[in-house]
C-alpha positions as CSV (number, residue, x, y, z in Angstrom):
1,M,88.0,91.7,94.3
2,T,87.2,88.0,93.6
3,H,89.4,84.7,94.1
4,E,89.4,81.2,93.5
5,R,88.2,80.0,96.1
6,G,89.9,76.5,96.2
7,R,93.2,77.7,95.6
8,W,92.9,80.1,99.1
9,R,91.7,76.9,100.8
10,A,94.7,74.7,99.3
11,R,97.6,76.8,100.2
12,A,96.0,77.0,103.7
13,R,95.6,73.3,103.6
14,T,99.3,72.5,102.0
15,G,100.6,75.4,101.0
16,K,100.9,73.8,97.6
17,V,98.7,74.9,94.3
18,A,99.5,73.1,91.2
19,G,101.3,75.0,89.1
20,R,103.8,78.4,90.6
21,T,100.3,80.6,91.2
22,A,99.2,80.2,94.9
23,V,96.2,82.9,94.3
24,E,95.9,84.1,90.6
25,P,92.0,85.7,91.2
26,A,89.8,86.2,88.2
27,M,90.5,89.5,86.5
28,S,88.3,92.2,85.2
29,S,87.9,95.7,84.1
30,S,85.2,96.0,87.7
31,E,87.8,94.7,90.1
32,T,88.9,96.9,92.3
33,V,91.9,94.9,94.1
34,R,94.6,92.7,92.6
35,V,96.3,89.8,94.2
36,R,98.8,87.9,93.6
37,V,100.7,85.2,95.4
38,E,104.5,83.5,94.0
39,A,106.9,81.0,95.9
40,G,105.2,82.6,98.6
41,R,105.4,86.3,97.4
42,A,102.1,88.2,97.5
43,E,101.4,91.3,95.4
44,V,98.9,93.7,96.3
45,R,97.8,95.7,93.6
46,L,94.6,98.4,93.9
47,N,93.3,98.7,90.7
48,R,91.0,101.9,90.5
49,P,94.1,104.1,88.4
50,E,91.2,106.1,86.4
51,K,90.9,107.6,90.4
52,H,94.2,107.5,91.2
53,N,93.1,104.2,93.3
54,G,90.4,106.1,95.5
55,M,89.2,104.0,97.9
56,N,85.3,103.0,98.0
57,L,83.4,100.5,99.5
58,A,84.1,98.1,97.3
59,M,88.1,98.1,97.7
60,L,87.9,98.6,101.3
61,A,86.3,95.2,101.3
62,A,88.4,93.6,99.5
63,V,91.6,95.0,101.0
64,T,90.6,93.7,104.5
65,D,89.5,91.0,103.1
66,C,92.8,90.5,101.1
67,A,94.7,90.7,105.0
68,A,92.8,88.4,106.5
69,R,93.0,85.7,104.0
70,L,97.0,86.5,103.3
71,R,97.6,86.7,107.7
72,R,95.9,82.6,107.1
73,D,98.5,81.8,104.4
74,R,101.3,80.1,106.5
75,G,103.5,79.6,103.6
76,L,103.9,83.6,102.5
77,R,106.9,85.2,102.8
78,S,106.2,88.4,101.8
79,V,103.5,91.6,100.3
80,V,103.8,93.8,98.4
81,I,101.2,96.2,98.5
82,A,101.2,99.2,95.0
83,G,98.3,100.9,92.7
84,N,97.7,100.0,89.7
85,G,98.1,103.6,87.7
86,P,100.4,107.0,88.6
87,S,99.1,107.2,92.0
88,F,99.1,104.8,95.4
89,C,96.0,105.5,96.5
90,A,94.3,109.4,96.8
91,G,91.7,108.5,100.0
92,L,88.2,108.1,100.2
93,D,86.5,108.7,97.1
94,F,84.1,110.7,98.5
95,A,81.7,110.6,94.8
96,S,82.1,106.5,94.6
97,V,80.5,106.6,97.7
98,M,78.1,108.6,98.2
99,A,76.5,108.3,95.0
100,R,74.2,106.7,96.3
101,P,73.7,107.6,99.9
102,L,71.0,104.9,101.2
103,I,73.5,102.3,100.4
104,A,76.5,103.8,101.7
105,V,75.1,106.2,104.7
106,P,73.7,102.5,106.5
107,A,77.2,100.7,105.1
108,L,79.9,103.1,107.0
109,A,77.4,103.1,109.6
110,R,78.3,99.5,110.7
111,L,82.1,100.1,110.3
112,W,81.9,102.5,113.8
113,L,81.5,99.3,115.6
114,P,83.5,98.8,119.0
115,R,87.3,97.1,118.7
116,I,88.8,97.4,115.8
117,N,86.6,97.9,112.9
118,R,86.5,97.5,109.5
119,L,88.0,100.8,108.4
120,Q,91.0,100.7,111.1
121,R,91.7,96.9,109.5
122,W,92.0,98.7,106.3
123,S,95.8,99.4,107.8
124,L,96.2,97.9,111.5
125,G,95.3,94.2,109.8
126,W,98.8,94.1,108.0
127,R,100.6,93.7,110.9
128,D,98.7,90.2,112.3
129,I,100.2,88.8,108.8
130,G,103.4,86.8,110.1
131,A,105.4,88.4,106.7
132,P,106.6,91.2,106.3
133,V,104.9,94.2,104.6
134,I,106.6,97.1,102.5
135,A,104.0,99.7,100.4
136,A,105.4,101.2,97.9
137,I,104.3,104.6,97.1
138,R,104.0,107.0,93.8
139,G,102.1,110.3,93.2
140,H,99.3,110.0,95.7
141,C,98.9,108.9,99.1
142,L,96.5,110.6,100.8
143,G,93.8,110.5,103.2
144,A,93.1,106.3,103.3
145,G,96.1,106.0,101.1
146,L,98.3,107.0,103.6
147,Q,96.6,105.4,106.7
148,L,97.4,102.4,104.6
149,A,100.6,102.5,103.5
150,L,101.7,103.1,107.2
151,G,99.8,99.8,107.6
152,A,102.9,98.4,106.1
153,D,106.4,97.3,107.9
154,V,108.7,99.6,105.3
155,R,107.7,102.5,103.0
156,V,109.5,102.9,99.7
157,A,108.7,106.0,97.8
158,R,109.8,108.1,95.1
159,A,110.8,111.7,95.9
160,D,108.4,113.5,94.1
161,A,105.1,111.7,96.1
162,R,102.5,113.4,97.5
163,L,101.5,111.9,100.9
164,S,99.2,113.8,103.4
165,I,97.1,113.3,106.4
166,M,94.3,114.7,104.7
167,E,91.0,114.1,106.3
168,T,91.0,117.4,108.5
169,R,90.1,119.4,105.6
170,W,87.0,117.2,105.0
171,G,86.0,118.0,108.5
172,L,87.3,114.9,109.7
173,V,89.7,113.2,111.8
174,P,92.2,110.0,110.8
175,D,90.1,106.9,111.6
176,M,91.0,104.0,109.9
177,G,94.6,103.6,112.1
178,G,96.3,106.6,111.4
179,A,96.6,107.6,115.2
180,V,97.7,104.3,116.4
181,L,100.5,103.7,114.0
182,L,101.5,107.7,113.7
183,R,102.7,107.3,117.2
184,E,105.6,104.7,116.2
185,L,106.9,106.8,113.7
186,V,107.0,110.5,114.7
187,G,106.6,112.3,117.7
188,I,103.6,113.8,118.8
189,D,104.0,117.3,117.8
190,T,104.9,116.2,114.0
191,A,101.8,114.5,114.0
192,K,99.5,117.7,115.0
193,E,101.2,119.3,112.7
194,L,100.7,117.2,109.6
195,T,96.8,116.2,110.7
196,L,95.6,120.0,111.9
197,S,97.3,121.2,109.1
198,A,96.5,118.4,106.1
199,R,99.2,119.9,104.4
200,I,100.9,117.7,101.5
201,V,104.5,116.9,102.1
202,D,106.0,115.4,99.5
203,G,108.9,111.6,99.6
204,R,111.8,113.1,100.5
205,E,110.1,115.3,103.4
206,A,107.9,112.1,104.3
207,Q,111.1,110.5,105.0
208,R,113.0,113.3,106.9
209,L,110.2,113.1,109.2
210,G,110.1,109.5,109.1
211,L,106.6,108.4,107.7
212,V,108.6,106.7,104.2
213,T,111.7,104.1,105.2
214,H,113.1,105.2,101.2
215,L,113.2,107.2,98.3
216,A,113.7,104.7,95.1
217,D,113.2,106.0,91.8
218,E,111.6,102.4,91.1
219,P,109.6,102.1,94.8
220,E,108.0,98.8,93.5
221,A,110.7,97.3,92.1
222,R,113.1,98.5,95.8
223,A,109.9,97.1,97.6
224,H,110.4,93.3,95.5
225,E,114.6,94.0,96.5
226,L,114.1,94.7,99.8
227,A,111.2,91.8,100.5
228,E,113.4,88.7,98.4
229,R,116.3,89.9,101.1
230,M,114.1,89.5,104.3
231,S,112.4,86.3,102.7
232,R,116.3,84.3,102.8
233,H,115.9,84.1,106.8
234,S,113.5,82.0,109.0
235,P,110.1,82.6,108.0
236,D,109.4,82.1,112.1
237,A,112.2,84.7,113.0
238,V,111.0,86.9,111.0
239,A,107.4,86.7,111.9
240,A,108.4,86.5,116.0
241,G,111.1,89.6,114.9
242,K,107.9,91.7,113.5
243,F,105.9,90.9,116.1
244,L,108.0,91.2,119.0
245,L,108.7,95.2,118.2
246,Q,105.4,95.6,117.6
247,D,104.5,94.6,120.9
248,A,107.5,96.0,122.8
249,W,107.6,99.6,121.0
250,Q,104.9,101.0,123.0
251,A,105.3,99.3,125.7
252,G,107.0,99.6,129.9
253,T,110.4,97.9,130.1
254,A,109.3,95.4,132.1
255,R,106.6,94.4,129.5
256,A,109.3,95.1,126.8
257,A,111.8,93.5,128.2
258,A,108.8,89.8,128.7
259,A,107.4,90.1,125.2
260,E,111.5,89.5,124.2
261,R,111.2,86.3,126.2
262,W,108.2,85.2,124.7
263,W,108.7,85.4,121.4
264,Q,112.5,83.9,121.7
265,R,110.4,80.9,123.9
266,R,108.6,80.0,120.2
267,L,111.9,79.9,118.4
268,I,114.5,78.5,120.6
269,G,115.4,74.6,119.6
270,R,112.5,74.8,117.1
271,I,112.9,73.2,113.5
272,N,113.6,76.4,111.1
273,Q,115.3,78.0,114.4
274,R,117.9,74.6,113.3
275,I,118.5,74.8,110.4
276,S,119.1,78.3,110.6
277,M,122.1,77.2,112.7
278,R,123.0,75.2,110.0
279,R,123.2,77.2,107.1
280,K,126.6,78.7,106.1
281,D,125.3,81.7,104.8
282,A,121.8,83.6,104.4
283,S,122.4,82.3,100.1
284,D,123.2,78.4,101.1
285,G,119.5,77.3,99.9
286,S,118.8,74.9,102.3
287,P,114.9,75.3,102.9
288,F,113.2,76.5,105.6
289,R,110.2,74.4,106.8
290,R,106.2,76.7,106.8
291,R,106.1,79.1,109.3
292,R,104.5,78.1,112.9
293,I,104.9,81.6,114.1
294,R,101.2,83.8,114.1
295,R,99.2,86.2,115.6
């Protein structure tokens, strides 16, 4: 994934760039990810459609780098992740990764480091972005693809999408943040059943199980609609609400209550909270200031 670096720096420094587009990468057939940010709204597209957006090492690096860059953008209001072509992401492209084993094996070995490593930042990196992240799922959403989608705050899928925690088929376990993310969405029995069987579920069953938030015939349009709705409110309140729920969801009562107090103290009386109080309703149009809340 290539970016116009000056534009990234300008965005981080001022929140403004010439023209309407903050991030407009040079497009080429060799790119694995395409990113566009316009008016504070980012669209991230996996771009290996001929492989159903199967993940190779270049895509892994591009996605994790993209999440890190967007995290630093305080003008960001929303992110939609989608896939070019018929599928969201069909998981790890083993053939591509192992076509050059002398490069792939050492590269993969370096990924398994202590703490949260690059493989896990593929999905977990999106949780540190101070804006809602919405995954628009169609076609295959398998293995690494599902783990990426689980890293989003909201998932919109077609009813005929195909989702699976597929690693067991290859003699592996989900190690790209899947175990961390599943515990917030489904019971342990459901997580075990899906992981150990590696079965494929459609979008309708995935919604019933808790893997998918909404069903839509056009998931990308629905994702952008949700992003627009969330962008109407104070960017600081949206970021703090996201981080609060992530902090509190698996915490004990005392720690969850402390998280509420912590995030509320960072909002109350600040400029965007005062603007929120002055606005008659969410369509008033009074501009908010750039987001101050961040991890």
